[in-house]
C-alpha positions as CSV (number, residue, x, y, z in Angstrom):
1,M,114.0,107.5,78.7
2,G,111.5,108.6,81.4
3,N,108.2,107.2,82.5
4,A,105.3,109.6,81.7
5,N,103.0,108.1,84.4
6,P,103.7,109.7,87.8
7,T,103.1,106.4,89.7
8,G,106.1,104.9,88.0
9,Y,104.1,102.2,86.3
10,S,103.4,101.9,82.6
11,A,99.6,102.2,82.9
12,A,97.1,104.1,85.1
13,V,94.6,101.5,86.4
14,R,91.5,102.1,88.6
15,I,89.1,99.4,89.6
16,W,85.7,99.7,91.3
17,L,82.4,97.9,91.8
18,R,79.2,99.6,90.7
19,R,76.0,98.4,92.3
20,G,73.1,100.7,91.3
21,D,74.2,104.2,92.3
22,R,76.9,102.9,94.7
23,L,80.6,102.9,93.8
24,V,83.0,100.8,95.8
25,R,86.7,101.2,95.2
26,L,88.5,97.8,94.9
27,S,92.0,97.1,95.8
28,H,92.1,94.0,93.5
29,T,90.0,91.5,91.7
30,C,90.3,87.9,90.5
31,G,88.0,85.7,88.4
32,S,86.0,84.6,91.4
33,F,86.4,87.4,94.1
34,V,86.9,91.1,94.7
35,V,88.5,92.9,97.6
36,A,87.2,96.3,98.5
37,R,89.6,99.1,99.7
38,E,87.3,99.8,102.6
39,P,84.7,97.5,104.2
40,V,81.1,98.1,103.0
41,D,77.7,96.6,103.3
42,L,75.9,95.7,100.0
43,P,73.1,93.3,99.5
44,P,73.3,90.3,97.0
45,G,72.5,91.1,93.4
46,D,73.8,92.3,90.1
47,A,76.8,94.7,89.8
48,E,79.6,95.6,87.4
49,I,83.3,95.6,87.9
50,V,84.6,98.7,86.2
51,F,88.2,99.0,85.1
52,T,89.8,102.1,83.7
53,I,93.2,101.6,82.1
54,D,94.8,104.8,80.8
55,D,91.4,106.4,80.7
56,E,89.8,103.6,78.6
57,Q,86.8,102.0,80.5
58,F,85.9,98.3,80.6
59,E,83.0,96.7,82.4
60,R,82.5,93.2,83.6
61,P,78.9,92.3,84.6
62,V,78.9,90.1,87.7
63,T,76.6,88.9,90.4
64,L,77.3,89.2,94.1
65,P,75.8,86.0,95.4
66,N,76.5,86.9,99.1
67,G,76.6,90.7,98.8
68,M,79.4,92.5,100.7
69,S,79.8,92.9,104.5
70,T,81.8,95.2,106.7
71,A,83.0,92.0,108.5
72,T,85.4,91.4,105.5
73,R,86.6,93.3,102.5
74,E,86.6,90.2,100.3
75,T,83.6,88.7,98.6
76,T,82.8,86.2,95.9
77,V,81.5,87.2,92.4
78,S,80.2,85.1,89.6
79,E,79.8,85.9,85.9
80,R,76.3,87.3,85.4
81,D,75.8,85.3,82.2
82,S,76.5,82.1,84.0
83,V,73.6,82.6,86.4
84,A,70.3,81.0,85.3
85,P,67.7,83.8,84.6
86,F,64.9,81.8,86.3
């Protein structure tokens, strides 16, 4: 019984951060932070973590309270709905 996915894993997963028209590839994410594959500068603000799993897309609205900096690939995120709108 062979694995149809050429990576050897059971699912093809891609993760990136979308901020306006910018797309930042992520190496991994957790509930409270993301890690970019490459360092990038992004200002604080709203964004979406976009997952594709076997060509099915899911989006998680988040806020980047500190933005992203080329000084580190990791930054904190918070749920967009948990941020007060005022």
